[in-house]
N, C-alpha and C positions, 0 to 999 in steps of 0.2 A: 398979388394976394391968391388969386384960384388956384397957384402954383404952391401955393404952401397948405392950401385945403388938400388937395390933390396929395400931394406927402401927407397930410398927417390920415387921412384916409388908407393909404397901401398902408403906412407902420399898423394902423386897427385892423387889417386884412392879415397883418404879417404874425398878427400878434391871436386873431383865431384859432389857429391849427393846432394853439397851444390847447387852448379852452377846450377842442374835440379831443385832443390827450384825455385830459382830466375828464369829459364825458364816460369815457371808453372804458375806464374802471368800475363805473354800475354796471352789478346784472343787467344780464337782455329783461323785454321783455316779450311773452308771448300771448297770441290770440288763443282762447283754450274756447269751444264751443260745450255750449250749454250739455247738447247729449255726449261727446267726449268725456264731459265730467262726471255725469250721470253713467257712463260706461267705465269712465276709473274709478268708481267707488264702489259699484256692482264688482268691478275685479276683487277690488282692496277686503270688501267683506267678504265674497266669495273666499279671498287666502285668508282672511281670521279664522275664517269655520273649519277651512282643511286644515288648518297651523293647530286649531283646535281639538277637531277633530282624528290631529296626528298626537299629539300631547297625548290624549286619553290614551290611544292604542295603546303609544310608545310606554305609559304606566301600566297598561294592563300585561305588555309583555315584559315588562322588568318584573312584577308579579309572578307571573310563570315561570320564569327562567328562575326565579329564587326558589320556587318551588321544585321545578326542575333539579335546581342544585341539591336541596334540602332532600328530594326523594334519591337521584344518586349520591349522596355521601351517607342516609340508610342500607342502600344497598350495599357499597361498600363494604360498611361495615356487618351487613350481614351473609357478603359474600367470605369477607377476614374470620369471621367465626364460624360458617361452616368448613371453611378450608381446615379452618384449625381443628376442627372438629373430624374432619374427612382424615388425617393425618393421625391423629390419635386411633379412629378407630381401624386405619391399614395398619398400625403397632399394634392394636390388639389383634387385631387378625393375624398376621405373623407370627404373634407369642403364641397365638390358640393351634395354627396349624404346627409351630415347631413342636407343641405339648403335643399333637396329636400322632405327628412323626414320632415323638421319642412313645409314643403308649403303643404305638404299632412295632416299633423294634420290641419294648419289652416284651409285649405280648406277643410275638414272635420267637421270643427267646422263652417263655415262659410255656408256648405250645411246645416246643423243640425238647427243652427239660420233662414236661410230662409224659411226650411222648418216649424221650427215654426210658422215664420214668417205668410206664406202660410195656417198653419192648421188654427190661431188664425182669419186671415182676413175669412177665408171658415165658421167660428165660426157664426163668424159678421155679414155675410150675413146671414147665416140660421136664427140668433137669427133675424134680419133683417125681413128677409120673414117673419117669425113666427110674430113679432110684425104688419105687415102690416096686416097678414090673419086674424090675430085677430082684430085689427083695422076697418077690410072690413066689418069683421063678427058682429063686433058691430054694425059699421054706419047699417047693412043691418036690422039686428036686432030692430033698433028704427023704 
């Protein structure tokens, strides 16, 4: 009879490892001291404050970026406007230069014509004096 109990005890012991495998599926437990828990809570609080601060900073930077984008767009529009105005002014300047060049050419031509007229009048005047002198000599000689 004692042998039977030993056999039953052995069978019971053999079934115990199966129970121990089932208990391993449960999450392990750790012991944490109160100072560790306090330090962990302080770290979490500090991280939360840092996160909050960084969120505020991020929002400010987003606003600054949007303002910078707006200013950049305005600057690009001004650049485009000034660029087109400059092109128009360059075109007008070229037209004015051409007009001045044409005026210079016409003035030089006018000056040559006037000089030719003066030279012609001078020749005619000189011829008139010569004729008057010759006529005076002829009249005196008669």
